C-alpha positions, -999 to +999 in steps of 0.1 A: +845+258-754+819+285-747+784+270-749+766+303-754+753+294-788+737+261-775+723+271-741+697+298-740+666+305-719+636+288-734+615+319-738+630+353-730+597+370-737+579+348-713+606+353-687+604+391-688+566+390-689+569+372-656+596+392-639+582+425-651+561+427-620+580+448-595+608+454-620+604+492-619+610+491-581+642+471-581+657+479-615+660+517-616+683+535-640+716+540-621+729+576-624+765+566-628+758+539-654+735+564-672+763+590-672+789+566-686+765+554-713+758+590-723+795+599-723+806+569-743+777+572-768+783+609-771+749+615-787+740+645-809+711+666-798+697+663-833+703+625-835+680+595-831+690+567-809+679+532-799+678+513-766+680+475-774+662+452-750+649+483-732+627+464-707+605+489-688+624+517-703+644+529-673+676+537-692+657+548-723+638+574-703+669+584-684+687+591-717+656+608-732+654+631-702+688+645-713+671+659-744+680+630-767+655+614-791+654+578-780+635+548-792+632+516-772+628+481-786+617+451-765+602+417-771+580+417-740+547+435-745+541+436-708+573+455-702+566+479-731+532+486-715+550+496-683+574+517-703+546+535-722+529+542-689+560+561-677+567+581-708+545+585-739+571+607-757+595+579-763+589+557-793+584+522-780+589+493-805+579+457-801+608+437-815+640+418-809+677+425-814+676+401-843+645+418-859+643+456-853+613+473-868+632+502-884+645+512-918+681+509-928+705+536-915+678+550-893+696+555-859+726+575-851+736+551-823+724+526-798+728+513-762+722+477-750+722+474-712+724+439-696+706+423-725+732+407-748+730+374-729+693+372-739+699+376-776+690+343-793+715+348-822+743+372-814+757+372-850+723+379-865+717+406-838+749+425-846+741+423-883+707+437-877+720+465-854+746+473-881+717+476-906+697+501-887+727+523-876+740+551-898+776+551-909+797+562-880+770+552-855+781+537-822+766+510-800+775+509-764+769+476-745+769+472-707+773+435-698+793+411-678+817+385-691+821+349-680+855+357-667+842+385-645+813+364-632+837+337-620+850+363-596+816+369-580+813+357-544+778+345-553+796+314-566+801+305-529+764+305-521+747+297-554+773+276-575+748+260-599+729+292-606+762+310-613+774+281-635+742+283-656+744+321-657+780+320-669+771+294-696+746+317-712+768+348-710+788+355-742+825+361-737+841+393-748+857+375-777+823+362-789+809+397-787+840+412-804+839+386-832+802+390-838+805+427-839+835+427-863+819+401-886+789+424-889+811+453-899+817+471-866+850+482-851+855+478-814+866+512-803+869+509-765+861+490-733+858+502-697+856+481-665+828+488-640+830+480-603+799+478-582+793+508-560+776+508-527+749+533-539+740+513-570+703+519-579+699+492-605+697+460-585+709+435-611+727+402-604+758+414-586+743+445-571+747+430-537+785+426-540+790+449-510+755+446-496+747+409-493+715+416-474+699+426-507+697+389-517+675+382-487+648+403-502+625+381-524+614+412-544+649+420-554+656+384-565+624+385-586+639+413-607+671+393-614+668+369-643+693+344-629+672+340-597+639+342-616+647+317-644+680+298-638+680+291-601+668+259-584+645+267-555+663+243-532+697+258-540+684+293-535+670+283-501+702+266-490+723+294-504+703+321-485+707+301-453+744+299-459+747+336-467+726+346-436+747+324-414+780+338-428+768+373-422+756+366-386+789+349-377+810+376-393+825+354-420+811+372-450+839+397-455+865+369-454+846+349-481+841+380-502+879+388-499+887+354-515+869+365-547+885+400-549+900+407-583+908+436-607+888+422-637+859+445-630+824+433-622+808+444-655+821+459-688+812+487-711+820+479-747+818+504-775+817+496-812+813+518-843+799+513-878 
């Protein structure tokens, strides 16, 4: 049984108010991910689009810089302040996926990047997103599934943190069912494998660059480390990782977790 509905972070707003510091440095919009979001969304130059859980606006601004009219909605005022400081042309909205401050049928499409696991009610969120999208509008999600996360070598160093992260991550079936029940049709999925030049340093960004996790600033920008990890486990896990790297064991450990499930997943749904 997936426990996603019963286990959530206590206060996602407070979490992102806390990890907002330094977030712009470690969590930049990745060019490849931006390009795939753009291609899958296929926005019209005359359309109006929404970034759900936009954080400090990195992907919102990256999409807006392509000449698209983008709004960003985010529950953390601190993160919105940072987003506004970077771009005053984008419309920044204080709100949640479950309560979007917009009229019915207002947006031509939406993106949601690494945020669905923070939604407090996934069914209500998809119903709300359906409400604010025009007929034919698409939403493109970028997320990881529990099945994919079980294949992260991070399980070797931080097993409890990964266990808790996996519990809060909705499965593809949960996402699909919530989307379909809201009225959407799932129109496509695409696996994403971590690249060595990844600019957005989210949870598994160090798949091929384990040294990233030794940087405390990078860990601060990752919600699993910032909110779910036990300090003792992190300390022990970092010692284990450093030791494995120094003794040349890391590549063998990583190889045990190799799989073709993808590290993350793009999901497209249409109203």
